N, C-alpha and C positions, 0 to 999 in steps of 0.2 A: 793111593794114600799112607803113607812110611806107617812103617813098628810104632812111631810116636803120637801118630794119627789114632793107631791103636791100642795106644793103652791112654788116650788123651794128658800125655801130659807131653812138655817145651822136646827136653833132650830123653834118651833112654839107651843108655850103654849094653850089648851082648855080648859076648866072643860067640864065636864058629868058626871053625875049618878053623883053629891058629887065632883066629881074628882078633878083639878086640873093636869093635865100630860101634860108632856111635855115632846113630840117628835122629834126625830131628823135623820136625812136624813139615807136613809136604808147601813150601810158599815162606817157609822159610823167613825170613830177614836179612838181610843182608852183614848189619853189626854182627849179629847170633853167628850167622858162618862165618865172619873177620875172626870173634874172640873166640873161637874154634881153633882158626885158620892158629893164630896167635900164644894158643897153649901148644902148635908141638904136635894139633892134631891136620895127616896130611886130607885134603877137599879128594872127594871122587863126587863124578858127575854119566849116570849113562842117559838117553832122554830126557823126558822132566824131574827123573831124578836125582837128588845131591845128600851125599852124606862127609861122613870124615870118618877114624879110620886110625887107629894109632900104625905110624911106623910101619912098615913091613921088617924094615932089617935090623929092631931092638931082637934084642932076646923075650922070655916070656917075661921072666923078672921087672925085665925093667920100658915093660909093656905093662904092665900092671900097674905099677909102679910114677907112671907118665897118665894118665888115667884114674888112680885110684887120688891121685889131684886137682886132679881139671872136675874131676864132678859132684866135693865141699863146691869148688872156689867158682862150680856153672848155680851149684843151690844157696848160697850168703846173695851174690846177681840176684836171685829173686824168678831164678827159673825152675822148671818145677821136674828135677829128675828120676828117671824110676834107671836101679841098680840093678840088671837079669843075678836073680838070686845064687848066692853064691860066689859071685863073680872077683869081687873085693873077701874077699872067707868075712865078709861083712864091715866095716871100718866105712871100707867111702859113704856106704849105704845108711850105713846110722848118723855120719852127718850132714844125708840130708838128707834123713828127715827131721836132725834137730835141727837144721837150718829154713826147714816149711813149716816145725814149727811155732820156730823163735819169731815167723815175717808174719802167725796169726796176731788178728788181733784180743787179747783178752778181753773174756766176756767182761757185760758190762755186771759190774759189783749188786749184788741184790738186792734189796730197800731197805730198811733197817725202820722195823716200827722204832717209831718213840718212844721209850719209856721213863713217865715223868719222876721225880723224880724227889724221895722224902725230903723234903727239911724241915728242922728240929725248931 
């Protein structure tokens, strides 16, 4: 079970030991994994586990910038994205939340009772 599975999201971004990781659900579809590859994230696999991470050769500022650009794009693409609190200073997190809110169906308007008009 991946961290994304535990959080019940499609993708989760987190920071550990100086690296930004991007974890997907177990058995994530290849198009999602290819999209993460296309965003410049490095794909890694061990046993039955697959994850992405920001390339190690980048400095902390470049790593954060890359991940900050990827998170909103994924959220706008319809994926549920979780971002470790404090990872990006909140910018990408707010963008992901805004994208999620924009995808939600607006509530159905309440039926207003018809009021009879007075005529003179």
